[in-house]
N, C-alpha and C positions, 0 to 999 in steps of 0.2 A: 458242333458250331455251325450255324446257318451261314453258308458261304456268302450270300448276298448281304446279310446283316454284318457278318464279320469283315467283309471287304470295305463296307462303308465307313468303318471307323478310321480308315486311312485318309479319307477325303480331305479333311482340313489341312493335314500336313502336305498332301499332294498339291492342293491348290496353292498353298503358300510357296512351295518349292518351285512349282512350274510358272507361276505368275503370268498366266495367259492374259492376252488383251481382252477387252470387253466386247470385241467384235464390231465396234463402231466404224472401223476402217474397212469393213468388208472382208472378203476372203472366205475360204471354206472353214467352217468351225472345226476345232480339234476334236479328236475322239475323247470320250469320257475318261478322265484320269483313273477312275476306279477300274474301268474295263481294261485299260492299258496296264495297270499294276497287276491285275489278275493274269494278264498275258505273261508278264515277267515271272509270276509264280509258276505258271505252267512250264515256261521255258526253263526255269531253274530246276524244277522237279524232274524234268525229263532230259536235262543236259542238251538242249537244242540250240542250233545256230538260229540267227534271225530268219534266214531263208527257209529253214526247215520248220520253224515255228509258224510262219505264214502258211506254208503248204498244209501242215497238219490241222490248223484251225479250219481251213476249208474242207479238209478231208474227213475229219472225225466228228461225229455227232456229239460224242462225249465232251470234246473240247468246247464245242459251240454251246452246249447246255450249261457247262460250267461258267462260260462267259456271258450267258444270257443273250446270245445272238440268234436271230432267225435265219432260215436258209437263204432268204433274199437280201439280208442286210450286208452292208459293206464291211469288209474285213480289213484291218490295218495291214499294210504290206511290210516287208522286211525293213525298208528304209524308215518307215514311221516308227516301228518298234525300236530301231537303233536310236533315232532322234529322241524318243521319249526317255529311254534309259540314259542317254548321254546328258539330257537336260537335268535329270535327277542327280546324275553323277557330279556334274559341274556345280550344282547347288549344294552338294554335300548333304543330301537328304537321307542317306541310308541310316545314319545314327538316329535321326528323329523317327524314322519308320520302325526301326528295331525297338526303340524305347516305347513307341506307341503300342506295339503288340505285347511288350513286357508288362505294360500297365494293364492290358487285358488279362494276362495270366494272373497278375496279383489280385485283380478285382474278382477273378473266378476262384480265388482261394489258394492259388499256387504260389505262395510266398517262398522266397529263398530260405531254406531251412537246413539244419543239421550240418552246417559247414559247407565248404566249397573245394572243388578239385580243379587244378590248373594243368594244362598241357598244351602242346603245339603239334601241328602236323604240316608236312610239306605239301604244297599245291603246285602241280606242274603248270608250266607255261610254254608256249612255242619257243623252241631253242633259237638262239641268235648266233649267226656266224660272223664273228668279228675278228679283226686282226689283233695281235698281241698289244700293239700300240693303242688301239681303240679300247681294248679291255682295261688297260692301265688308266686311260683318261676317264672311263666310266667309274672305275673304282675310286678315283680321286675327285669325283663329282664334276668333271669337265665334259663338255660336249666335244667329241672329236672334230678336228679342224675340217676334215673332208665332208662332214655332215652339215656344217653350219650354213653353207650356201646351197644345200639341196633339201629344201623343206619336205619334198615328197618322201625322200629316203628317211629323213629324221622322224617323220610321222609313223613310219613302220618299224622303227628301232625301239626296243624296250630298254630304256636307260636305268630302270629300277630293279628289275629281276636280277638275281645273282646265282652263280654256280655254288654248290656246296657238295658235301659227301653224305650220302645216305647209308647208314650202317645197318646191315641186315644179318641176322643170325645165319651162320654157315650151316648148310644141310649135310647130313650124314652121307658119306661116299658109298659107292656100290659095294666096296669091300667091308663096310661096317665101321670104318674109322671116321673120326671127326677132324676136320681141318683145324690147324693150330690157331687160326685167327678168323674173325668174322669178315664178311664181305663189305667193301666200301664202294658204293656205286655213285658215280657222278650224277648230280641232279640240278636242274635249272628251273627256277620259278620263284615262288613266294612261300610265305609261311603264315598259317592261320593259328593264332593264339586264342585260347578260350578259357573261361572260368565257368564251370557249371555248378549248380547247387546239388549237394549230395542227396537230398530228399527226392526231388522230382526229376533231376537230370536235365533241366532246361539250361540253355546257354544264357548266362546273365551278363557277362562282360566279354569283349572280344577285341582283337587288334590284328591288323595285317602288316607284315613287314616283308622285306626281301628274304630269300631262303637262307642266306648266310648269317642273319641276325641271331644274336644269342637269345636263348629261351629265358634264362634266368633274369636278365635285366628288365624284361617286360613286366615282371611282377611288380616293379616299382613305378610302372607307367600307366596306372589306372586299371590294371587287370583284376584287382581285388574288389569284391563286392562288400561294401561296408553295411549294406542293409540286410545281410544274411543274419538270421536269428541266432546262429552259433558262430563261434570265433575260430574254429579249427580250419586249417588250410593244408590240403594234401597235394603233393607234387613229387616228381621224381628227382633224382640227384642233380639234374641240370639246374634246378632252382635252389640248390643248397650253396649258400655263400654267407659270409659274415654280414655283408651289406644287406642282404635280404632278411636275415634273421633279426638284425637290429631294426630294420624298417618295420617288420611285422610286429615286433615287440612294442615299438613306439605307437603303432596304430591300433594296438589292442587285439591282435590276432595271435592264435596259438599255432605254432609251427608243427605240422605233421609231415614235414618234408623228409624224404629218404636221406639217410646218412651215407656218405661215400666210404669206400674201402680205404683204410690207411695205406699210405704209399709203401710198397715193398714189404707189407706185413699182411698176415691172414686176417680176414674179417672176424672180429670178435663175435662169439656165439650170441650174445645178448643183442647186438646190433642186427645180426642176421634175422633173429626172431622178430625184432621190432620192425624191420623193413618188410618182412613177410606179412605181418599183420596189417601194415599200411597198404601193401599192394592189393589186398582184397578190396579195399575201398577205392584206392587210386585208379585201379583198372577200369572203373565204371566210365571214365572219360573216354577210353578207347572205343567204347560202343558208339559214342557220338560221331567220331571220325569215321568209323566203319560204316555207319548208317549213311553219312554224307557221301562217301565215296562209292558205296555199293548201290545205293538207291538213286542218287542224283549225279553220280559220276563227276564229282567236284574237279573242275579243271578251268584254268583261266585262258580264255580265248583272245583277250584284249591286250592292249599295249599300255604299260604304265601302271604305277601303284595306285593311282586314283581310281582307275577303272577296275583294277584287281580288288580293291577294297569294296567297291560296289558289288562285284560278283560274289565275293566271300560273304559279305553282309547279307545279301539276298539268300544265300545258301543257309546262313544261320537263322534267318527269319523262317524259311521254309521248314528247316529242321524243327524249330519250336512249334510251328503250326502242326506238323505231323505228330509230334510228341503229345501236344495238347489233345488232338483228336483221339489218339490212342488211349490216353488216361481217362478221357471223358467216356469212351466206350467201355473201358474197364470198370469205371465206377457205375455206369448204367446197368451192367450185367451182374454186379455184385449183390 
């Protein structure tokens, strides 16, 4: 994909979201929106702060070539990058931008095919140090009384991120024995829910919630892609519920969701075999999250779910871009 031509496809949506003035009232003209969006792509790909992004654009020729900047040209500073991203965030532009690139994928022949796979992953955010009373107020959707008359403090408090427990498989001990239970690690932040197509493994639908939100309920909140050419849906046991099974049946989907173990009974052999077969396919979605966290260091630096949605949405766009380039190179060498 030609980076210049590829980036220009976002211009109509960027212009609409930003709604810049025509310049008739004077003032310094804004930086080109496509240039600024490419900066957000670089920033997301390398997990950079705004200050670090400004520094590296000035320092690395590879960044300047990607952005089409000359050595003597003015480079956006950290504040300008923040303001651009904030303007897109407040305009709710991330869904439109994601759908714009999804249209590019479809036009290139990468249609959603062979069914879809759903899963979610936790995305860390800076931990908040709140009192028990403040935590209670936040859980119940209230702003703590002590914060209401302190706007500066309120602006730095994340009222949407939540604590949850992250369960991790216990490791074998030095003496060769295995602990009787898995590890439960406290985790603070958000959760990224995605639906990928089985054929090409592009993210087709996505949603951001707080870390404590249920995975299964998101299935009924627009996470299923009705344009997929196949009706099968793979997911782990978190998505197995009567409400979800009924919903998928009414919508014309075929459930391939893992079945849960019967309470206080051994897992029947036929269900074990069925789940094992489903796992071979369902595990493909884990590669998406592994790529995002290892290559782009997915992490929310901002405050609030609106900005977290922007951050995770950008990460999903960048993942699809990298996946698209990988498949294009693969097809070219075949």
